[in-house]
KEGU-739925 format. One record per residue (C-alpha): residue number from 1; residue in one letter; x, y, z. Coordinates in steps of 0.5 Angstrom, whole numbers, plus 500, padded with zeros to 3 digits. Layout:
<atoms>
ATOM   num   residu   east   north    up
ATOM   NUM        a      X       Y     Z
...
</atoms>
This chain:
<atoms>
ATOM   num   residu   east   north    up
ATOM     1        m    465     625   834
ATOM     2        s    466     620   828
ATOM     3        a    466     614   833
ATOM     4        l    460     616   836
ATOM     5        l    456     617   829
ATOM     6        d    459     611   827
ATOM     7        r    456     607   833
ATOM     8        l    449     611   832
ATOM     9        t    449     609   825
ATOM    10        r    451     602   826
ATOM    11        p    444     600   828
ATOM    12        v    440     604   822
ATOM    13        q    445     600   817
ATOM    14        r    443     593   820
ATOM    15        a    436     595   820
ATOM    16        l    436     598   812
ATOM    17        r    440     592   810
ATOM    18        a    434     587   813
ATOM    19        a    429     592   810
ATOM    20        l    432     592   803
ATOM    21        p    431     586   798
ATOM    22        p    438     583   796
ATOM    23        l    440     584   789
ATOM    24        s    442     578   785
ATOM    25        e    447     578   780
ATOM    26        t    442     579   774
ATOM    27        e    438     584   778
ATOM    28        r    445     588   779
ATOM    29        e    447     587   772
ATOM    30        a    440     590   769
ATOM    31        l    440     596   774
ATOM    32        e    447     598   771
ATOM    33        a    445     596   764
ATOM    34        g    444     602   760
ATOM    35        t    444     610   762
ATOM    36        v    439     614   765
ATOM    37        w    436     619   761
ATOM    38        w    430     624   761
ATOM    39        e    426     619   766
ATOM    40        g    431     621   771
ATOM    41        e    429     629   771
ATOM    42        l    422     627   772
ATOM    43        m    424     622   778
ATOM    44        r    428     628   781
ATOM    45        g    422     632   781
ATOM    46        r    425     638   778
ATOM    47        p    425     637   770
ATOM    48        r    430     641   766
ATOM    49        w    426     643   760
ATOM    50        e    431     646   757
ATOM    51        r    435     640   756
ATOM    52        l    429     637   753
ATOM    53        l    428     642   748
ATOM    54        a    435     643   746
ATOM    55        l    435     635   744
ATOM    56        p    435     636   736
ATOM    57        a    429     632   732
ATOM    58        p    432     625   729
ATOM    59        t    433     626   722
ATOM    60        l    435     622   716
ATOM    61        t    441     622   711
ATOM    62        e    440     623   703
ATOM    63        d    442     615   703
ATOM    64        e    437     613   708
ATOM    65        r    431     617   705
ATOM    66        a    433     614   698
ATOM    67        f    432     607   701
ATOM    68        l    426     609   704
ATOM    69        d    423     612   697
ATOM    70        g    427     606   693
ATOM    71        p    427     599   696
ATOM    72        v    422     600   701
ATOM    73        e    417     603   697
ATOM    74        r    419     597   692
ATOM    75        l    418     592   697
ATOM    76        c    411     595   700
ATOM    77        a    409     595   692
ATOM    78        m    410     587   692
ATOM    79        l    407     585   698
ATOM    80        d    399     583   699
ATOM    81        d    398     582   706
ATOM    82        w    392     577   704
ATOM    83        e    396     573   700
ATOM    84        i    401     573   705
ATOM    85        h    397     571   711
ATOM    86        h    392     566   708
ATOM    87        r    395     563   701
ATOM    88        r    402     563   702
ATOM    89        h    403     563   710
ATOM    90        d    410     566   708
ATOM    91        l    413     572   704
ATOM    92        p    413     571   697
ATOM    93        p    420     569   694
ATOM    94        e    421     576   690
ATOM    95        a    420     579   697
ATOM    96        w    425     575   700
ATOM    97        e    430     576   695
ATOM    98        l    429     583   695
ATOM    99        m    430     584   702
ATOM   100        r    437     580   701
ATOM   101        r    439     584   695
ATOM   102        e    438     591   698
ATOM   103        r    441     589   705
ATOM   104        f    434     590   709
ATOM   105        f    437     585   714
ATOM   106        g    444     589   715
ATOM   107        m    441     596   716
ATOM   108        i    445     597   723
ATOM   109        i    451     593   720
ATOM   110        p    456     599   718
ATOM   111        r    458     599   711
ATOM   112        e    465     597   712
ATOM   113        h    462     590   714
ATOM   114        g    457     590   708
ATOM   115        g    451     593   711
ATOM   116        l    447     600   710
ATOM   117        g    450     603   716
ATOM   118        f    443     606   718
ATOM   119        g    442     610   725
ATOM   120        p    436     609   729
ATOM   121        a    432     614   726
ATOM   122        a    432     610   719
ATOM   123        h    432     603   722
ATOM   124        s    425     606   725
ATOM   125        a    422     609   719
ATOM   126        v    424     603   715
ATOM   127        v    420     598   720
ATOM   128        a    414     603   720
ATOM   129        k    413     604   713
ATOM   130        i    413     596   712
ATOM   131        a    409     595   718
ATOM   132        s    404     600   715
ATOM   133        r    403     595   709
ATOM   134        s    405     588   712
ATOM   135        v    406     586   719
ATOM   136        a    409     579   717
ATOM   137        a    414     583   713
ATOM   138        a    416     588   718
ATOM   139        v    417     583   723
ATOM   140        t    422     579   718
ATOM   141        v    426     586   717
ATOM   142        m    426     588   724
ATOM   143        v    428     582   728
ATOM   144        p    435     581   725
ATOM   145        n    436     589   726
ATOM   146        s    434     588   733
ATOM   147        l    436     584   739
ATOM   148        g    440     579   735
ATOM   149        p    447     576   733
ATOM   150        a    449     583   729
ATOM   151        e    448     588   734
ATOM   152        l    451     583   739
ATOM   153        l    457     582   735
ATOM   154        l    458     589   733
ATOM   155        r    458     591   741
ATOM   156        y    461     585   744
ATOM   157        g    464     580   739
ATOM   158        t    471     579   737
ATOM   159        e    474     581   731
ATOM   160        a    475     574   728
ATOM   161        q    467     574   729
ATOM   162        r    465     580   726
ATOM   163        r    470     578   720
ATOM   164        r    466     572   719
ATOM   165        y    459     573   720
ATOM   166        l    457     581   719
ATOM   167        h    458     581   712
ATOM   168        r    454     574   711
ATOM   169        l    449     577   716
ATOM   170        a    448     584   712
ATOM   171        r    448     580   705
ATOM   172        g    442     575   708
ATOM   173        e    447     569   707
ATOM   174        e    446     568   714
ATOM   175        i    439     568   717
ATOM   176        p    439     570   724
ATOM   177        c    435     568   730
ATOM   178        f    436     569   737
ATOM   179        a    433     564   742
ATOM   180        l    432     567   749
ATOM   181        t    425     564   751
ATOM   182        s    424     557   754
ATOM   183        p    418     553   756
ATOM   184        v    420     555   764
ATOM   185        a    423     562   763
ATOM   186        g    419     567   759
ATOM   187        s    419     574   762
ATOM   188        d    423     571   768
ATOM   189        a    429     570   763
ATOM   190        a    434     569   768
ATOM   191        s    431     563   771
ATOM   192        m    432     559   764
ATOM   193        t    435     552   765
ATOM   194        d    438     551   758
ATOM   195        h    445     549   759
ATOM   196        g    452     548   757
ATOM   197        v    458     545   760
ATOM   198        v    465     547   758
ATOM   199        c    469     540   755
ATOM   200        m    473     538   750
ATOM   201        g    470     536   744
ATOM   202        t    471     535   736
ATOM   203        w    469     541   732
ATOM   204        q    471     540   724
ATOM   205        g    475     534   725
ATOM   206        r    480     537   731
ATOM   207        e    480     536   738
ATOM   208        t    478     543   742
ATOM   209        l    476     546   748
ATOM   210        g    468     548   747
ATOM   211        v    461     548   750
ATOM   212        r    456     542   750
ATOM   213        l    449     545   749
ATOM   214        t    442     542   751
ATOM   215        w    436     547   750
ATOM   216        s    429     548   749
ATOM   217        k    426     554   746
ATOM   218        r    420     557   744
ATOM   219        y    417     563   740
ATOM   220        i    423     564   737
ATOM   221        t    422     569   731
ATOM   222        l    425     567   724
ATOM   223        a    427     560   727
ATOM   224        p    424     556   722
ATOM   225        v    428     559   717
ATOM   226        a    434     561   721
ATOM   227        t    441     559   719
ATOM   228        l    445     562   725
ATOM   229        i    442     561   732
ATOM   230        g    444     566   737
ATOM   231        l    443     562   744
ATOM   232        a    442     564   751
ATOM   233        f    444     559   756
ATOM   234        r    447     558   763
ATOM   235        l    454     556   763
ATOM   236        y    458     551   768
ATOM   237        d    465     549   768
ATOM   238        p    466     543   773
ATOM   239        e    473     541   771
ATOM   240        g    475     549   771
ATOM   241        l    478     548   764
ATOM   242        l    477     555   763
ATOM   243        g    483     557   767
ATOM   244        r    479     562   771
ATOM   245        e    473     562   776
ATOM   246        v    466     563   773
ATOM   247        p    460     564   777
ATOM   248        e    456     557   777
ATOM   249        g    450     558   772
ATOM   250        a    453     564   769
ATOM   251        i    448     566   763
ATOM   252        t    452     566   757
ATOM   253        l    451     567   749
ATOM   254        a    454     563   743
ATOM   255        l    453     563   736
ATOM   256        v    450     556   734
ATOM   257        p    450     554   726
ATOM   258        a    443     551   725
ATOM   259        d    446     545   721
ATOM   260        a    450     543   727
ATOM   261        p    449     536   729
ATOM   262        g    444     535   735
ATOM   263        v    440     542   733
ATOM   264        r    432     541   732
ATOM   265        i    429     546   728
ATOM   266        g    424     548   722
ATOM   267        r    417     547   725
ATOM   268        r    413     553   726
ATOM   269        h    408     556   731
ATOM   270        y    402     560   728
ATOM   271        p    401     566   732
ATOM   272        l    394     569   731
ATOM   273        g    394     567   724
ATOM   274        l    400     572   722
ATOM   275        a    405     569   717
ATOM   276        f    412     571   720
ATOM   277        m    416     565   721
ATOM   278        n    416     564   728
ATOM   279        g    417     557   732
ATOM   280        p    421     552   737
ATOM   281        i    428     550   737
ATOM   282        q    431     545   741
ATOM   283        g    438     542   741
ATOM   284        e    441     536   745
ATOM   285        d    449     535   746
ATOM   286        v    450     540   741
ATOM   287        f    458     542   741
ATOM   288        v    461     548   739
ATOM   289        p    468     551   740
ATOM   290        l    469     556   745
ATOM   291        e    470     561   739
ATOM   292        a    463     561   738
ATOM   293        v    461     564   745
ATOM   294        i    460     572   743
ATOM   295        g    466     575   745
ATOM   296        g    470     569   746
ATOM   297        k    473     567   752
ATOM   298        d    472     574   755
ATOM   299        g    465     574   754
ATOM   300        v    463     568   758
ATOM   301        g    458     569   764
ATOM   302        r    457     576   761
ATOM   303        g    451     574   757
ATOM   304        w    445     578   762
ATOM   305        r    449     584   761
ATOM   306        m    449     584   754
ATOM   307        l    442     582   753
ATOM   308        m    440     588   758
ATOM   309        e    444     593   754
ATOM   310        c    442     591   748
ATOM   311        l    434     591   749
ATOM   312        a    434     598   747
ATOM   313        a    433     597   740
ATOM   314        g    427     592   740
ATOM   315        r    424     596   746
ATOM   316        g    426     603   743
ATOM   317        i    426     602   736
ATOM   318        s    422     596   733
ATOM   319        l    416     595   737
ATOM   320        p    415     603   737
ATOM   321        a    416     603   730
ATOM   322        l    411     598   728
ATOM   323        s    406     600   734
ATOM   324        a    406     608   731
ATOM   325        a    405     605   724
ATOM   326        a    399     601   726
ATOM   327        a    396     607   729
ATOM   328        r    397     612   723
ATOM   329        l    395     607   718
ATOM   330        a    388     606   723
ATOM   331        c    387     614   723
ATOM   332        r    388     614   715
ATOM   333        d    384     609   714
ATOM   334        v    378     610   719
ATOM   335        g    378     617   718
ATOM   336        a    377     617   711
ATOM   337        y    372     611   712
ATOM   338        a    368     615   717
ATOM   339        r    367     621   712
ATOM   340        v    365     616   707
ATOM   341        r    360     611   710
ATOM   342        r    353     614   711
ATOM   343        q    348     612   716
ATOM   344        f    341     615   718
ATOM   345        g    343     620   712
ATOM   346        l    349     623   715
ATOM   347        p    357     621   715
ATOM   348        l    359     617   721
ATOM   349        a    364     623   722
ATOM   350        r    358     627   724
ATOM   351        f    356     623   730
ATOM   352        e    359     625   737
ATOM   353        g    360     618   739
ATOM   354        v    364     616   733
ATOM   355        q    367     623   734
ATOM   356        e    369     621   741
ATOM   357        a    373     615   738
ATOM   358        l    376     619   732
ATOM   359        g    379     624   737
ATOM   360        r    382     619   741
ATOM   361        m    385     615   736
ATOM   362        a    388     622   733
ATOM   363        g    390     624   740
ATOM   364        t    393     618   742
ATOM   365        t    397     617   735
ATOM   366        y    400     624   736
ATOM   367        w    403     622   742
ATOM   368        m    405     615   740
ATOM   369        e    409     618   734
ATOM   370        a    412     624   738
ATOM   371        a    414     618   743
ATOM   372        r    417     614   738
ATOM   373        r    421     620   735
ATOM   374        f    423     623   742
ATOM   375        m    426     616   743
ATOM   376        l    430     616   737
ATOM   377        a    433     623   738
ATOM   378        g    436     620   745
ATOM   379        l    439     614   742
ATOM   380        e    442     618   736
ATOM   381        a    445     622   742
ATOM   382        g    448     616   745
ATOM   383        e    443     614   750
ATOM   384        r    441     607   752
ATOM   385        p    436     608   757
ATOM   386        a    433     602   759
ATOM   387        v    427     605   763
ATOM   388        a    425     610   758
ATOM   389        s    425     604   752
ATOM   390        a    421     600   757
ATOM   391        i    416     606   758
ATOM   392        v    416     607   750
ATOM   393        k    415     599   749
ATOM   394        h    409     599   754
ATOM   395        r    406     605   752
ATOM   396        l    406     605   745
ATOM   397        t    404     597   744
ATOM   398        e    398     599   749
ATOM   399        g    397     605   745
ATOM   400        m    396     601   739
ATOM   401        r    391     596   742
ATOM   402        r    387     602   744
ATOM   403        v    387     606   737
ATOM   404        v    386     599   733
ATOM   405        a    380     597   738
ATOM   406        d    377     604   736
ATOM   407        a    378     603   729
ATOM   408        m    375     596   729
ATOM   409        d    369     599   733
ATOM   410        v    368     605   728
ATOM   411        r    369     600   722
ATOM   412        g    364     595   725
ATOM   413        g    362     589   720
ATOM   414        s    367     591   715
ATOM   415        a    373     591   720
ATOM   416        i    371     584   722
ATOM   417        c    370     581   715
ATOM   418        l    377     579   713
ATOM   419        g    379     579   706
ATOM   420        p    383     583   701
ATOM   421        r    379     589   702
ATOM   422        n    380     589   710
ATOM   423        r    386     593   712
ATOM   424        m    385     593   719
ATOM   425        g    383     586   721
ATOM   426        l    390     583   720
ATOM   427        v    393     589   724
ATOM   428        w    388     587   730
ATOM   429        q    390     580   730
ATOM   430        a    398     583   730
ATOM   431        v    396     587   736
ATOM   432        p    397     582   742
ATOM   433        v    404     580   739
ATOM   434        g    407     587   741
ATOM   435        i    404     587   747
ATOM   436        t    407     580   749
ATOM   437        v    414     580   746
ATOM   438        e    420     584   749
ATOM   439        g    418     583   756
ATOM   440        a    410     582   757
ATOM   441        n    407     589   758
ATOM   442        i    404     587   765
ATOM   443        l    411     585   767
ATOM   444        t    414     592   764
ATOM   445        r    408     596   767
ATOM   446        s    408     593   774
ATOM   447        m    415     591   776
ATOM   448        i    420     595   771
ATOM   449        v    418     602   769
ATOM   450        f    418     604   777
ATOM   451        g    421     599   780
ATOM   452        q    428     599   776
ATOM   453        g    426     607   775
ATOM   454        a    426     609   782
ATOM   455        v    433     605   783
ATOM   456        r    436     608   777
ATOM   457        c    433     615   777
ATOM   458        h    433     617   784
ATOM   459        p    439     621   786
ATOM   460        w    440     618   793
ATOM   461        l    437     611   793
ATOM   462        l    442     607   790
ATOM   463        p    448     610   794
ATOM   464        l    444     608   800
ATOM   465        m    443     601   798
ATOM   466        e    450     600   797
ATOM   467        a    452     604   803
ATOM   468        a    447     600   807
ATOM   469        r    451     593   805
ATOM   470        e    458     596   806
ATOM   471        d    459     594   814
ATOM   472        t    465     599   814
ATOM   473        p    466     606   817
ATOM   474        a    467     609   810
ATOM   475        g    460     605   808
ATOM   476        r    457     608   814
ATOM   477        a    459     615   813
ATOM   478        r    456     614   806
ATOM   479        l    450     612   809
ATOM   480        r    449     618   813
ATOM   481        r    450     622   807
ATOM   482        a    445     618   803
ATOM   483        l    440     619   809
ATOM   484        a    441     626   809
ATOM   485        g    441     627   802
ATOM   486        l    434     623   801
ATOM   487        a    431     627   807
ATOM   488        g    433     634   803
ATOM   489        h    430     631   797
ATOM   490        f    424     629   800
ATOM   491        l    422     635   804
ATOM   492        a    424     640   797
ATOM   493        a    420     635   793
ATOM   494        l    414     636   798
ATOM   495        g    414     643   799
ATOM   496        r    414     644   791
ATOM   497        a    409     640   790
ATOM   498        f    404     643   796
ATOM   499        w    406     650   793
ATOM   500        f    404     648   786
ATOM   501        g    398     644   789
ATOM   502        l    395     651   791
ATOM   503        g    396     654   785
ATOM   504        g    403     656   785
ATOM   505        w    404     651   779
ATOM   506        r    402     657   774
ATOM   507        l    408     661   776
ATOM   508        a    413     655   775
ATOM   509        r    419     657   770
ATOM   510        v    419     654   764
ATOM   511        p    424     656   758
ATOM   512        l    419     657   753
ATOM   513        r    413     661   751
ATOM   514        g    407     659   747
ATOM   515        p    402     654   747
ATOM   516        a    406     648   750
ATOM   517        a    408     653   756
ATOM   518        r    402     651   760
ATOM   519        h    403     644   759
ATOM   520        l    410     644   762
ATOM   521        r    408     648   768
ATOM   522        a    403     643   770
ATOM   523        a    408     637   768
ATOM   524        t    413     641   773
ATOM   525        r    408     640   779
ATOM   526        l    406     633   777
ATOM   527        s    413     631   777
ATOM   528        a    414     634   784
ATOM   529        c    408     630   786
ATOM   530        l    411     624   783
ATOM   531        a    418     625   787
ATOM   532        a    415     626   794
ATOM   533        a    411     620   793
ATOM   534        t    417     616   791
ATOM   535        d    420     618   797
ATOM   536        l    414     616   801
ATOM   537        a    414     609   798
ATOM   538        l    421     608   799
ATOM   539        a    421     610   806
ATOM   540        t    414     606   808
ATOM   541        l    415     600   804
ATOM   542        g    422     599   803
ATOM   543        g    424     592   800
ATOM   544        s    416     590   800
ATOM   545        l    415     595   794
ATOM   546        k    417     589   790
ATOM   547        r    410     585   792
ATOM   548        h    406     591   792
ATOM   549        e    405     591   784
ATOM   550        m    399     595   783
ATOM   551        i    402     601   787
ATOM   552        s    409     600   783
ATOM   553        a    405     600   777
ATOM   554        r    401     606   778
ATOM   555        l    407     610   780
ATOM   556        g    410     608   774
ATOM   557        d    404     610   770
ATOM   558        t    405     617   773
ATOM   559        l    412     617   770
ATOM   560        s    410     614   764
ATOM   561        a    405     620   763
ATOM   562        l    410     625   764
ATOM   563        f    415     622   759
ATOM   564        l    410     622   754
ATOM   565        l    408     629   755
ATOM   566        g    415     631   755
ATOM   567        a    416     627   748
ATOM   568        t    409     631   745
ATOM   569        v    412     638   747
ATOM   570        h    418     636   744
ATOM   571        r    415     634   737
ATOM   572        f    411     640   737
ATOM   573        e    416     645   738
ATOM   574        t    421     641   734
ATOM   575        e    416     641   728
ATOM   576        g    416     649   728
ATOM   577        r    409     650   733
ATOM   578        d    405     648   727
ATOM   579        p    398     651   728
ATOM   580        a    394     646   725
ATOM   581        l    397     641   730
ATOM   582        r    395     645   736
ATOM   583        p    389     641   737
ATOM   584        l    393     635   737
ATOM   585        l    398     638   742
ATOM   586        d    393     640   747
ATOM   587        w    388     634   747
ATOM   588        a    395     629   748
ATOM   589        c    397     633   754
ATOM   590        a    390     634   757
ATOM   591        g    389     627   757
ATOM   592        l    396     625   759
ATOM   593        l    396     630   765
ATOM   594        a    389     627   767
ATOM   595        e    392     620   767
ATOM   596        g    398     621   771
ATOM   597        e    395     625   776
ATOM   598        a    389     620   777
ATOM   599        a    394     614   777
ATOM   600        l    398     618   783
ATOM   601        d    391     619   786
ATOM   602        m    389     612   786
ATOM   603        a    396     609   789
ATOM   604        l    396     614   795
ATOM   605        r    388     612   796
ATOM   606        n    390     604   796
ATOM   607        w    397     605   800
ATOM   608        p    398     598   804
ATOM   609        w    397     598   811
ATOM   610        p    400     599   816
ATOM   611        t    403     606   813
ATOM   612        r    396     608   809
ATOM   613        p    395     614   814
ATOM   614        a    402     617   812
ATOM   615        a    399     616   805
ATOM   616        w    393     620   806
ATOM   617        v    397     625   809
ATOM   618        m    401     625   803
ATOM   619        r    395     625   798
ATOM   620        w    392     632   802
ATOM   621        l    399     635   801
ATOM   622        l    400     633   794
ATOM   623        l    393     634   792
ATOM   624        p    390     640   797
ATOM   625        l    385     642   792
ATOM   626        g    383     635   789
ATOM   627        r    385     633   782
ATOM   628        r    386     639   777
ATOM   629        h    386     635   771
ATOM   630        r    380     632   767
ATOM   631        g    382     630   760
ATOM   632        p    380     633   754
ATOM   633        s    374     637   753
ATOM   634        d    368     635   748
ATOM   635        a    369     641   744
ATOM   636        l    377     639   743
ATOM   637        t    375     632   742
ATOM   638        r    371     634   736
ATOM   639        r    376     639   733
ATOM   640        v    381     633   733
ATOM   641        a    376     628   730
ATOM   642        e    375     633   724
ATOM   643        l    382     634   723
ATOM   644        v    383     626   722
ATOM   645        s    377     626   717
ATOM   646        l    378     631   713
ATOM   647        p    384     632   707
ATOM   648        g    389     637   710
ATOM   649        p    396     639   713
ATOM   650        a    394     636   719
ATOM   651        r    391     629   717
ATOM   652        e    398     629   712
ATOM   653        r    402     630   718
ATOM   654        l    399     626   723
ATOM   655        t    399     620   718
ATOM   656        e    406     621   714
ATOM   657        g    411     616   714
ATOM   658        i    406     610   712
ATOM   659        h    406     607   705
ATOM   660        l    400     610   701
ATOM   661        p    399     605   695
ATOM   662        t    398     609   688
ATOM   663        d    394     603   685
ATOM   664        p    387     605   685
ATOM   665        d    384     598   686
ATOM   666        e    388     598   693
ATOM   667        p    383     599   699
ATOM   668        l    387     605   702
ATOM   669        a    387     608   695
ATOM   670        r    379     607   694
ATOM   671        l    378     610   701
ATOM   672        e    382     616   699
ATOM   673        a    379     617   693
ATOM   674        a    372     616   696
ATOM   675        l    374     621   701
ATOM   676        v    376     627   696
ATOM   677        a    370     626   692
ATOM   678        a    365     626   699
ATOM   679        v    368     632   701
ATOM   680        a    368     635   694
ATOM   681        a    360     634   694
ATOM   682        e    359     636   701
ATOM   683        p    356     643   698
ATOM   684        a    352     639   693
ATOM   685        e    349     635   699
ATOM   686        r    347     641   703
ATOM   687        r    343     643   697
ATOM   688        l    340     636   696
ATOM   689        r    337     636   703
ATOM   690        e    335     643   702
ATOM   691        e    331     642   695
ATOM   692        v    329     635   695
ATOM   693        p    323     634   699
ATOM   694        r    324     629   706
ATOM   695        p    319     624   703
ATOM   696        v    323     623   697
ATOM   697        r    330     623   701
ATOM   698        a    327     618   705
ATOM   699        r    327     613   699
ATOM   700        g    334     613   699
ATOM   701        h    340     617   695
ATOM   702        e    339     615   688
ATOM   703        a    331     617   689
ATOM   704        a    333     624   691
ATOM   705        l    338     625   686
ATOM   706        e    333     622   680
ATOM   707        w    328     627   683
ATOM   708        a    333     633   683
ATOM   709        r    335     631   676
ATOM   710        e    328     631   674
ATOM   711        h    326     638   677
ATOM   712        d    332     641   675
ATOM   713        a    334     643   683
ATOM   714        l    341     642   682
ATOM   715        e    346     645   677
ATOM   716        p    349     639   673
ATOM   717        a    356     640   676
ATOM   718        e    353     639   683
ATOM   719        l    349     632   680
ATOM   720        d    356     630   677
ATOM   721        a    359     631   684
ATOM   722        l    354     627   688
ATOM   723        e    354     621   683
ATOM   724        a    361     621   683
ATOM   725        a    362     621   690
ATOM   726        e    356     616   691
ATOM   727        r    360     611   686
ATOM   728        a    366     612   690
ATOM   729        r    363     611   696
ATOM   730        l    360     605   694
ATOM   731        e    366     602   691
ATOM   732        a    370     604   698
ATOM   733        i    365     601   703
ATOM   734        q    364     594   700
ATOM   735        v    367     588   704
ATOM   736        d    370     581   701
ATOM   737        d    365     575   700
ATOM   738        f    367     568   699
ATOM   739        p    364     561   696
ATOM   740        p    360     558   702
ATOM   741        d    365     553   703
ATOM   742        l    370     558   705
ATOM   743        g    375     557   700
ATOM   744        l    379     562   702
ATOM   745        k    384     560   697
ATOM   746        e    380     563   691
ATOM   747        a    377     570   694
ATOM   748        q    371     572   689
ATOM   749        t    373     578   685
ATOM   750        p    371     584   688
ATOM   751        w    365     587   685
ATOM   752        r    364     594   682
ATOM   753        p    357     597   684
ATOM   754        r    352     598   677
ATOM   755        p    345     601   677
ATOM   756        d    340     596   676
ATOM   757        a    334     597   672
ATOM   758        a    330     600   678
ATOM   759        g    335     606   678
ATOM   760        g    338     602   685
ATOM   761        v    345     599   686
ATOM   762        a    346     592   684
ATOM   763        v    347     587   689
ATOM   764        p    353     582   688
ATOM   765        s    352     575   687
ATOM   766        s    354     570   693
ATOM   767        s    357     565   688
</atoms>
């Protein structure tokens, strides 16, 4: 019987081997790197929500909180983004000195090696607070603590390498950079041509075995000031000097002193006018001893795996922290501005068009911060999820783009006129930086999230792929088990999805009651739909799915939306189900469900020929009653907009963790004071509209106040509140101006409004 089954399985195995794409060594290492986490539950179609809810929220130790309240606040206080970006084009010397002295560059380095020994949550919180003050400073701090020499040494370095470098890195005596991207290898880093040849050479006066390196890299952050270069290159050993077989051109990582002969370093790129250090770096015939290879001789050829396993820090910690901080800052700034700025006699926050933008900003910021925290919870639990970190990097940087674009739209001209008063202009300039680094978002969305996620997270696909390539009776036996498992998985997911599509999702069991329960039930249905659609893609497209990037991207969008929804519910539950945040929960979940369902629908509608009819049938089975989720209602959007434009606990919780300046001359402090004054004066504003005739009000606010004062229409306290609010408002909405020759090095001293002889407001001088 077994021989018969073996003969019947053999042609199936051959067909699968031909259909499935060959896996290169770099692709295999990428797939095997890291762990499968919550995204695996979603891809299987039966998410165990109790596993999500059992994950504790990330927390900070007393030392970590003290660092945030002490050195981080001191650093933020000495940073002037206008000065940094338009005058110095660098951080001030005292900021560099503080960062070195307080070991900002050694946050992830354990205390026994001279660092701060912070966990992911503290690392993220520090980057976020600094980013809300200065992007250049945040990037400067986050790079040494993300993918770079310190993390690589901690995980893969030899004991001698750790002793030599970690203390110096922690104290800022060595400034590191990591050189990966080259002119011919960007997102496709595995195609790099930078190379090293094993040979004998002279190092520090002695003959030794080492590597002679030649490379050309670009876009390398901190390169212009780096003293230690982490370098990725292809290694060749033509003479077999290593004494063991090394794959031809195996990617290897090494540490190269910046002052080594042959290294060319020091020039700068100018990324959209941002002042963080970034530039090209080249080396020609640079010899380093074999001890410079990270991990020593054992690290030869293991560079790609090291990179893939360490990407979680940049993708899962640093960039999400920067993105969420930018969104929180935008909500804090623009929420206040919309309440303070008036048009047509009303605050901007009263107009529905503005409310739509404010609601979108606040709801998006809520799920962004939820995803940041959820990712940190996973990392602190010991996970290193490659797919989840790609989701968080992609979606939070895109969320930053959406939120900051809305902020620019609401602020209008005040957002595009750069100057010391403008907090959003430089944030807008920074948006593309997050979009393009650590894997361009187009690549991440169209190839990594679903492409890697389907292989890593599907319970049967990887076993099937491995069995298809094993031309033995045991391999064919495993192939039969994998095919049976795949068929059972597909039928179970399809049955659940069809039942849920008919309305049965309301009966889905979830391990909680309360506001979030219905969102989890709806997500359970969408997860089953995704699992069935994934199986359809694998069965009908096979290896060609790589080429159908629009289909892969849309299925990845569904997975991403489900992941973010789970993170949002996790945040709401771990924060104690705060009723003030209920509208934000409902807005975020409604939007994510609509987005995920729409992406699935579009994937099935656009399925490639000749298997499109199968997708049509699948679409009817998964969505028998059509799309069920339409996004947040207008009423809900208005409620969310109100939360972000009024002082209160919801606004504080939504924007917590950013730097709030105490100097009353700071732009954000002016806005906060104007917001408080405007809200306090709103009852008097209503009285003013009721008591003062319309023709008088048509002449302007000052005329209305004068009329009310002359006719005793309002109480003195009300008049005082209105005048205080008007002074604060005029001070907060001003923009900077400069001499006609745009001498940006000498910005005009911000003017303060004062009454003119006619009772109006004096116009600032243009000189």
